[in-house]
Structures are given as structure tokens and as C-alpha cells.
C-alpha positions in Angstrom: -0.3 0.2 0.1 3.0 2.5 1.1 4.5 1.1 -1.7 1.5 1.9 -4.2 1.3 5.2 -2.3 4.8 7.2 -3.1 4.6 5.8 -6.7 1.2 7.3 -7.0 1.9 10.5 -5.6 5.4 11.0 -7.8 4.4 10.2 -10.9 0.6 12.6 -10.0 3.6 15.7 -9.5 5.7 14.2 -12.0 8.6 15.1 -8.7 10.5 13.4 -6.0 10.4 16.9 -3.9 10.8 15.6 -0.1 11.4 11.9 -1.2 14.4 10.0 1.0 16.5 8.9 -1.8 19.0 7.3 0.8 15.8 5.6 2.9 14.4 4.1 -0.8 18.1 2.8 -1.3 17.4 1.2 2.0 14.2 -0.4 2.0 15.9 -2.1 -1.8 19.0 -3.5 0.3 16.3 -5.0 2.6 13.9 -7.0 0.2 17.1 -7.9 -1.5 18.5 -9.1 2.0 15.7 -10.8 3.0 14.5 -12.2 -0.3 17.4 -13.8 -2.2 15.2 -17.5 -2.4 13.1 -16.1 -4.4 13.7 -18.9 -6.4 13.2 -21.4 -3.4 8.8 -21.8 -4.6 6.2 -21.8 -1.6 3.7 -20.6 -2.9 2.3 -18.0 -6.9 1.5 -15.1 -4.3 4.5 -15.9 -1.9 6.7 -14.8 -5.3 4.4 -12.9 -7.0 5.2 -10.2 -3.3 8.7 -10.8 -3.5 9.3 -9.9 -7.3 6.8 -7.1 -6.5 8.7 -5.0 -3.6 12.2 -6.1 -5.0 10.9 -4.3 -8.4 9.3 -1.1 -7.2 11.7 -0.6 -4.4 14.1 -0.7 -7.5 11.8 1.3 -9.9 11.1 4.3 -7.3 14.7 5.1 -6.9 15.5 4.8 -11.0 12.8 7.6 -10.9 14.7 9.1 -7.9 18.0 8.7 -9.9 17.2 9.8 -12.9 14.1 10.5 -14.3 12.7 13.0 -11.8 16.2 14.4 -10.5 16.2 17.6 -11.2 13.4 17.5 -8.0 15.8 15.6 -5.8 17.5 18.2 -3.0 20.8 15.3 -2.0 21.5 18.7 -0.3 19.1 17.7 2.7 19.0 13.9 3.0 22.1 14.3 4.2 22.2 11.2 7.2 25.3 9.2 6.8 24.7 6.1 5.7 26.8 3.8 7.3 25.7 4.8 10.9 22.7 2.6 10.2 24.3 -0.1 8.1 27.3 -0.6 9.7 25.6 -1.4 13.0 23.0 -3.2 11.3 25.3 -6.0 10.1 26.9 -6.4 13.7 23.8 -6.8 15.1 23.0 -9.7 11.9 26.6 -11.3 13.5 25.8 -11.6 16.6 22.2 -12.2 16.7 20.5 -14.8 14.2 18.7 -17.9 14.7 22.0 -19.7 11.9 25.5 -19.0 11.2 25.0 -18.9 7.4 25.4 -16.2 4.7 21.2 -16.8 4.6 19.8 -16.2 7.7 22.8 -13.7 8.7 21.4 -12.0 5.9 17.6 -12.5 7.1 18.7 -10.6 10.2 20.8 -8.3 8.6 17.2 -7.4 6.6 14.9 -7.2 9.7 17.6 -4.9 12.0 17.9 -2.9 8.9 14.5 -2.7 8.8 13.0 -1.3 12.2 16.1 2.0 10.9 15.6 2.6 7.2 13.1 5.7 7.7 15.4 7.7 9.1 17.3 9.4 6.5 13.8 10.4 5.4 12.3 11.2 9.5 15.6 13.7 9.6 15.7 15.3 5.9 11.9 16.0 7.8 13.5 17.3 11.4 15.1 19.7 8.6 12.7 21.7 5.2 10.3 21.4 9.1 7.3 20.1 6.4 6.1 17.8 4.3 3.6 17.7 1.9 0.3 15.6 2.4 1.5 13.0 0.1 4.5 12.7 1.8 2.9 12.3 5.1 0.4 9.7 4.0 2.8 7.2 2.6 5.1 7.8 5.8 2.0 7.3 8.0 1.9 3.9 5.9 4.5 3.0 6.3 3.9 3.1 9.8 0.5 0.9 9.7 2.1 -1.3 7.6 4.7 -1.9 11.7 2.3 -1.6 13.8 0.0 -4.2 12.0 2.5 -6.8 12.5 1.3 -6.7 16.1 -1.9 -8.5 16.6 0.3 -10.8 14.1 3.1 -11.7 17.0 0.6 -11.9 19.6 -1.8 -14.2 17.2 1.2 -16.2 16.5 2.0 -16.4 20.5 -1.6 -17.5 21.1 -2.3 -20.2 18.9 0.5 -21.0 17.7 2.7 -20.8 20.8 5.8 -19.6 18.0 8.1 -16.1 19.2 10.6 -14.3 17.5 12.5 -12.3 19.8 14.2 -11.4 16.5 11.8 -9.4 14.2 9.9 -8.8 16.9 12.6 -5.9 19.8 12.6 -5.0 16.1 9.3 -4.0 15.0 9.2 -2.4 18.2 12.1 -0.3 17.8 10.4 0.8 14.3 7.0 1.6 16.5 9.3 3.8 18.8 11.2 5.5 15.2 8.3 6.5 14.3 5.9 7.0 17.2 7.0 10.9 17.0 5.8 11.5 13.6 2.3 10.1 14.1 1.3 12.3 17.0 2.4 14.9 14.4 0.3 14.0 12.0 -2.7 12.5 13.8 -2.9 16.3 15.9 -2.1 17.9 13.1 -2.3 16.0 9.0 -5.2 13.7 10.3 -7.4 17.9 11.5 -6.1 19.4 8.3 -3.3 21.5 9.2 0.0 21.3 6.5 2.6 19.5 8.5 5.3 21.2 10.7 8.0 20.7 12.9 8.3 24.9 13.7 5.0 26.9 13.7 7.3 30.5 15.0 8.8 29.9 11.7 6.1 31.5 9.9 5.5 34.6 12.3 9.0 35.3 15.0 6.8 38.9 16.3 4.4 35.8 17.5 6.2 33.8 19.6 6.5 37.3 21.9 8.5 37.4 24.8 9.7 34.1 23.2 12.1 36.3 20.9 15.1 35.1 23.7 14.3 31.5 22.5 14.5 31.6 19.8 17.8 33.8 19.9 19.2 30.8 21.9 18.1 28.1 18.9 20.0 29.8 16.1 23.4 29.0 17.7 25.1 26.6 15.6 25.7 23.6 18.0 27.4 20.0 16.1 24.0 18.1 17.8 21.7 20.4 15.9 20.3 22.0 13.3 19.5 24.9 12.6 17.3 24.5 9.5 15.7 28.7 10.0 18.6 30.1 9.8 19.8 28.1 7.0 16.9 29.7 5.1 16.6 32.7 6.0 20.0 35.6 6.1 21.4 36.2 9.4 20.6 40.5 8.7 17.1 40.2 7.9 17.0 37.3 11.5 18.2 40.3 14.0 16.0 42.0 11.6 13.1 40.5 13.3 13.9 39.9 16.9 15.0 43.5 17.1 11.3 44.1 16.6 10.1 41.4 18.7 11.8 43.1 21.6 10.8 46.4 21.1 7.1 45.3 20.8 7.1 43.3 24.3 9.0 47.0 25.5 6.1 48.7 24.1 4.1 45.4 25.8 5.7 46.4 29.4 5.4 50.3 29.1 1.4 49.9 28.6 
């Protein structure tokens, strides 16, 4: 479902603006490493779904890299993939059900899927906003993972089956989506635009909080000074000065 939403959005807008190429690349790695048993026939449905996931992920990357490349901005898709691939590879070597290439790669795909959406969420943090269709795509991803929870409960109760690797990774992925899901519920589902930084629209709207705004613009190694990147320092200085003047006049009256 989430793949269909994303493909429809990209082709209807003829753009991949706001979509993380790195997240889509990670999902392709997830599906390729998980479905190495593609030619081990189980059922027609099983084989068809494996082919669909791999082919659709590759097609999305093709659209982003070639057809809609001018609409993709790599300057905001900056999360380093080695920070995700490395730890997942180490975990797969340690936690697996059998120390064979197939089992290690399966564990790797499970761990990687739990964090594959992080580059996309990091992009949202940097831009501070997202188009509605992009948020619907991410919501579908979150719902897809959340629906695994009743499946785990059912299998544990009815079949006495428990997969600790899949369950723990699923809990981590659900936690990764939790903050986005909260904003999506409170804004998008209520007809509002998905925005993280409301105070950027009007610095004076914050009133006496201008000092907090100024502090947030001080660059630190761990912060993403989004507002400072998009607005010249001279303009920011004038806006903060105006806010202080408004506060002073308010106190005098």
C-alpha cells in the first residue's frame, strides 16, 4: 500500500521532492537481502509479492535518480548510511538463528528495516514541513509495522511461536515512528499542514519568547539550525530586534 501511494504521488506530481533517496535505497537493500530465496517456490502469491517489493523499490530509485532527478535535493538528504548499515551488520552477525549466509542476511534485513526510515525522518526535521501525500506515505509505513503487533500476539497465543529478532526490531521501528505519528494525528488528520516549526512563520508571534528563538539559532554540532540556513542573519537580527521593541512597548503600557 505504501509503495503504491509513493509511486502515485511521484508520477502525478512528476516530482520526488521531499522523498529521501537514501531511505528508498535502504528499503531495496532490505528486500534484496531478505528475499534471496526468491527462486525457492512456496506459492504464487509469495513469489509475486517478493518480486513486487524488489521491483517497485528499484523502480522508485530509477525515477528519483533519472526521470525526476532535478526535483531531488541531496543537500537535505544527509544522514550517513554507514551509521545505519554498520551497526545492523554487527547485530546480524551476533543475533541470528543459524550462522549461515542466508540467516545472517535475513537478520540483517530485519534490523535494517527497523531504521531504514530514519533518513526520511531526518529530512523532515531539516525542512520542517512535508507535503500531505508524503505524510500519508509515511503514515502507511507506520501502519504497516503497527499491524504486525496483533499478528505477533495471535501467533504467540494460537501457535505458541515467538520470534525475538522480529519482535524487538518491530518495537524499535514503532518507537521510531511514534513522534511522527503523533504530529500526523494532531495536524494532518485535522486538516492542517505538516509543520514542525510554527514559530518560523512569524518570529514576533512568539511574543516574549524571542530570547528562546535567538538561543535556538546558535549553531551547535548536534543541532540543525534550519531557520538560520534559510533566512539571512541580517534579516533575523532585524526581526528579533522588532520583537524586543514590541515587548518593551507592551511592558510600558
